[in-house]
C-alpha positions as CSV (number, residue, x, y, z in Angstrom):
1,M,0.0,0.0,0.0
2,M,2.8,2.4,0.9
3,E,5.5,2.7,-1.8
4,G,8.8,1.7,-0.5
5,S,7.5,0.4,2.8
6,S,8.8,-2.8,4.3
7,G,6.7,-5.9,4.9
8,A,6.9,-5.2,8.6
9,L,5.3,-1.8,8.2
10,Q,2.6,-3.2,6.0
11,S,1.8,-5.8,8.5
12,Y,0.9,-3.1,11.1
13,V,-1.2,-1.2,8.5
14,D,-3.0,-4.5,7.7
15,K,-3.8,-5.0,11.4
16,W,-5.4,-1.6,11.5
17,L,-7.5,-2.3,8.4
18,A,-8.5,-5.7,9.8
19,A,-9.8,-4.0,12.9
20,Q,-11.5,-1.2,10.9
21,P,-12.3,-2.5,7.4
22,A,-14.3,0.6,6.6
23,Q,-11.1,2.6,6.5
24,R,-10.1,1.0,3.2
25,V,-12.6,3.5,1.7
26,A,-10.9,6.4,3.4
27,L,-7.5,5.5,1.8
28,A,-9.0,6.6,-1.6
29,F,-8.9,10.2,-0.1
30,V,-5.8,10.0,2.0
31,D,-3.1,9.1,-0.4
32,P,-0.5,6.8,1.3
33,A,2.2,8.0,-1.0
34,R,1.7,11.6,0.0
35,H,0.6,11.1,3.6
36,P,2.4,8.0,5.0
37,G,2.5,9.5,8.4
38,H,-1.3,9.8,8.6
39,I,-1.6,6.1,7.9
40,A,1.2,5.2,10.3
41,L,-0.4,7.2,13.1
42,A,-3.7,5.3,12.6
43,A,-1.8,2.0,12.8
44,L,0.1,3.1,15.9
45,E,-3.3,3.8,17.6
46,Q,-4.4,0.3,16.8
47,E,-1.1,-1.1,18.3
48,L,-1.7,0.8,21.5
49,L,-5.3,-0.2,21.7
50,G,-4.4,-3.8,21.1
51,A,-2.0,-3.7,24.0
52,A,-4.5,-1.9,26.3
53,Y,-7.5,-4.1,25.5
54,G,-6.4,-7.2,23.6
55,I,-3.8,-8.6,26.1
56,R,-5.5,-10.4,29.0
57,E,-2.5,-10.5,31.3
58,P,-2.0,-7.0,32.8
59,H,1.7,-7.5,33.4
60,V,2.3,-8.5,29.7
61,A,0.3,-5.5,28.5
62,A,2.2,-3.2,30.9
63,A,5.5,-4.5,29.5
64,K,4.5,-3.8,25.9
65,L,3.2,-0.4,26.8
66,N,6.3,0.5,28.7
67,W,8.3,-0.3,25.6
68,W,6.2,2.0,23.6
69,A,6.6,4.8,26.2
70,E,10.3,4.6,25.9
71,E,10.1,4.4,22.1
72,L,7.9,7.4,21.7
73,A,9.7,9.5,24.3
74,G,13.1,9.0,22.5
75,A,12.0,8.9,18.9
76,A,12.6,12.6,18.3
77,Q,16.3,12.1,18.9
78,S,16.7,8.5,17.7
79,G,14.3,8.5,14.7
80,G,12.6,5.4,16.1
81,R,13.3,1.7,16.2
82,H,9.8,0.6,15.2
83,P,8.7,0.8,11.6
84,L,5.7,2.9,12.5
85,T,7.8,5.3,14.6
86,Q,10.3,5.6,11.8
87,V,7.7,6.7,9.4
88,L,6.1,9.2,11.8
89,F,9.4,10.8,12.9
90,D,10.5,11.1,9.3
91,D,7.8,13.7,8.9
92,D,8.3,17.3,10.1
93,R,4.9,17.2,11.9
94,A,6.3,14.9,14.5
95,G,8.9,17.5,15.6
96,R,6.1,20.1,16.1
97,I,4.3,17.9,18.6
98,G,5.7,17.8,22.1
99,S,7.0,14.5,23.5
100,E,4.4,14.6,26.3
101,R,1.7,14.4,23.7
102,W,3.3,11.4,22.1
103,V,3.7,9.6,25.5
104,A,0.3,10.6,26.9
105,P,-1.8,7.8,25.3
106,V,0.7,5.1,26.5
107,L,0.6,6.4,30.1
108,A,-3.2,6.6,30.0
109,A,-3.4,3.0,28.7
110,M,-1.2,1.8,31.5
111,E,-3.3,3.6,34.1
112,Q,-6.5,1.8,33.0
113,L,-5.1,-1.7,32.7
114,E,-6.6,-3.1,35.8
115,E,-9.8,-1.0,36.0
116,G,-13.0,-2.9,36.7
117,T,-16.5,-2.5,35.4
118,A,-17.9,1.1,35.6
119,S,-20.9,1.7,37.8
120,D,-22.9,3.5,35.0
121,F,-22.6,5.0,31.5
122,A,-21.2,8.3,32.7
123,G,-18.5,6.3,34.6
124,Q,-17.7,4.4,31.4
125,L,-17.1,7.7,29.6
126,D,-14.9,9.0,32.5
127,A,-12.9,5.8,32.5
128,A,-12.3,5.5,28.8
129,S,-11.8,9.2,28.1
130,P,-8.2,9.6,29.2
131,L,-6.8,7.0,26.8
132,H,-9.1,7.8,23.8
133,G,-8.9,11.5,24.5
134,A,-5.1,11.4,24.4
135,L,-5.1,9.4,21.2
136,A,-7.6,11.9,19.7
137,A,-5.5,14.9,20.9
138,L,-2.4,13.4,19.2
139,E,-4.2,12.7,16.0
140,T,-5.8,16.2,15.9
141,A,-2.5,17.9,16.4
142,W,-1.0,15.8,13.6
143,W,-3.8,16.4,11.1
144,F,-4.7,20.0,12.0
145,G,-2.0,21.5,14.2
146,E,-1.6,22.1,17.9
147,A,-4.1,25.0,17.9
148,A,-7.1,22.8,16.8
149,S,-9.4,21.6,19.5
150,P,-9.5,17.8,20.1
151,Q,-12.7,18.0,22.1
152,R,-15.1,16.5,19.6
153,A,-12.6,13.9,18.4
154,A,-11.9,12.8,22.0
155,R,-15.6,12.2,22.7
156,V,-16.4,10.3,19.4
157,A,-13.3,8.2,19.9
158,T,-14.5,7.2,23.3
159,L,-18.0,6.4,22.0
160,A,-16.6,4.4,19.2
161,H,-14.6,2.3,21.7
162,L,-17.6,1.7,23.9
163,A,-19.7,0.7,20.9
164,H,-17.0,-1.7,19.6
165,A,-16.6,-3.3,23.1
166,L,-20.3,-4.4,22.9
167,R,-19.5,-6.6,20.0
168,R,-17.4,-8.8,22.3
169,L,-20.0,-8.9,25.1
170,D,-20.4,-12.7,25.2
171,E,-16.6,-13.3,24.8
172,D,-15.6,-10.9,27.5
173,A,-18.0,-12.0,30.2
174,E,-15.2,-13.2,32.5
175,R,-13.1,-10.1,32.2
176,D,-12.8,-7.6,35.1
177,R,-14.1,-4.8,32.9
178,L,-17.4,-5.6,31.2
179,P,-18.8,-3.7,28.2
180,L,-22.1,-3.0,30.1
181,P,-22.0,-0.9,33.3
182,M,-23.1,-2.4,36.7
183,A,-26.2,-0.3,36.9
184,N,-27.4,-1.6,33.6
185,L,-26.8,-5.2,34.6
186,A,-28.7,-4.7,37.8
187,R,-31.7,-3.1,36.2
188,H,-32.0,-6.1,33.9
189,G,-31.1,-8.8,36.5
190,L,-28.1,-10.0,34.5
191,S,-25.2,-12.0,35.9
192,R,-21.9,-12.5,34.1
193,N,-22.9,-16.0,33.0
194,E,-26.1,-14.7,31.5
195,L,-24.1,-12.3,29.2
196,R,-23.0,-15.3,27.2
197,K,-26.6,-16.5,26.5
198,P,-29.2,-15.0,24.2
199,G,-32.3,-13.8,26.0
200,A,-34.7,-11.0,26.5
201,A,-32.9,-9.5,29.5
202,R,-29.6,-9.3,27.6
203,D,-31.2,-7.8,24.6
204,A,-32.9,-5.1,26.7
205,A,-29.6,-4.3,28.4
206,L,-27.9,-3.9,25.1
207,R,-30.6,-1.7,23.7
208,E,-30.3,0.5,26.7
209,Q,-26.6,0.9,26.3
210,L,-26.9,1.5,22.5
211,R,-29.5,4.2,23.0
212,A,-27.2,5.9,25.5
213,L,-24.4,5.8,22.9
214,V,-26.7,7.2,20.2
215,A,-27.7,10.1,22.5
216,A,-24.1,10.8,23.4
217,W,-23.1,10.8,19.7
218,R,-25.9,13.4,19.1
219,E,-24.5,15.6,21.8
220,A,-20.9,15.1,20.5
221,A,-21.9,16.6,17.2
222,R,-22.2,20.0,19.0
223,L,-18.7,19.9,20.4
224,P,-15.9,22.0,18.9
225,G,-13.0,20.7,16.9
226,P,-12.3,19.0,13.5
227,L,-12.2,15.3,12.8
228,S,-9.6,13.5,10.8
229,V,-10.8,11.5,7.8
230,F,-10.3,8.3,9.7
231,R,-12.0,9.5,12.9
232,A,-14.9,10.9,11.0
233,L,-15.5,7.6,9.2
234,E,-15.0,5.6,12.4
235,S,-17.5,7.8,14.2
236,R,-20.1,7.7,11.4
237,E,-19.9,3.9,11.1
238,G,-20.1,3.5,14.9
239,E,-23.1,5.7,15.3
240,R,-24.8,4.1,12.3
241,L,-24.2,0.6,13.8
242,A,-25.4,1.6,17.2
243,R,-28.7,3.0,15.8
244,H,-29.2,-0.1,13.7
245,A,-28.5,-2.6,16.5
246,A,-30.7,-0.6,19.0
247,G,-33.7,-1.4,16.8
248,A,-32.8,-5.0,15.9
249,A,-34.5,-8.0,17.2
250,E,-31.2,-9.4,18.3
251,P,-28.8,-6.5,19.0
252,L,-25.7,-8.5,19.7
253,Q,-26.0,-10.4,16.4
254,A,-26.6,-7.1,14.6
255,L,-23.4,-5.7,16.1
256,Q,-21.3,-8.8,15.3
257,R,-22.5,-9.1,11.7
258,A,-22.0,-5.5,10.8
259,R,-20.6,-4.6,7.4
260,P,-19.2,-1.3,6.1
261,S,-21.9,1.0,4.7
262,G,-20.9,1.0,1.0
263,M,-21.5,4.1,-1.0
264,A,-22.8,6.1,1.9
265,G,-19.5,5.4,3.7
266,T,-17.6,6.5,0.6
267,Y,-19.5,9.7,0.4
268,A,-18.9,10.4,4.2
269,A,-15.1,9.8,3.7
270,W,-15.1,12.2,0.7
271,Q,-16.9,14.9,2.7
272,A,-14.4,14.4,5.6
273,A,-11.5,14.7,3.2
274,R,-12.9,17.9,1.8
275,R,-13.2,19.4,5.3
276,W,-9.6,18.3,6.0
277,Q,-8.2,19.8,2.8
278,R,-10.1,23.1,3.4
279,A,-8.6,23.3,7.0
280,A,-5.2,22.6,5.5
281,G,-5.6,25.4,3.0
282,N,-5.4,23.0,0.0
């Protein structure tokens, strides 16, 4: 995909696209040959999220994140050891972003490794916002400059994460941090074991969570700040899926069987790219 990139670099980009297949559409509007750093930053975010949420042993996740903290803290001087870091710090943008902003997502990820299930939806937002807000702040600074507000990007990144977590509800029933808050589980009389099994109570709990997400997305649209092409498409797809699943007979199946939205997604990516180019003065 990137001209001259190594197989190692491409493997990280492929991991990002496997996690977010809708972004393949966005690549038609963010030329990898002209903007390799934009692609590498998205792949870096996926790497950090994979360490924060995808590794079940906290000490293993902490070790990986600690490596990333050291890598990003020293990349301005060393040029980076990791293929993604090397692409990022070969771009002048990297030098205009302070080292604390590069390291902030890693530190936030380490802080939340052993967090349990939030008490309510507001608690979920509070718990997830430091990590996803730091990632959004880094991305916004990269795409639009340090003066741009990351407020809207931070909120929609957090909402997209909470929506994505619902897709693994049955698989993650034994994890300390559940995708549904405790108050929701209590209202619907659900135990951890019952999260694995289809049923009216689980469907009702999911619909409640999905409606809360849709309402929060509606509020997020009024927040200040631009969205990158990738963040705009992620947010659109997440909100669309939440709305669809909230009205489905079996919400979890609707979430798990989701597919990118085709031409509507392409049009949304094109619009996001136009806003980005206007902000960049192109």
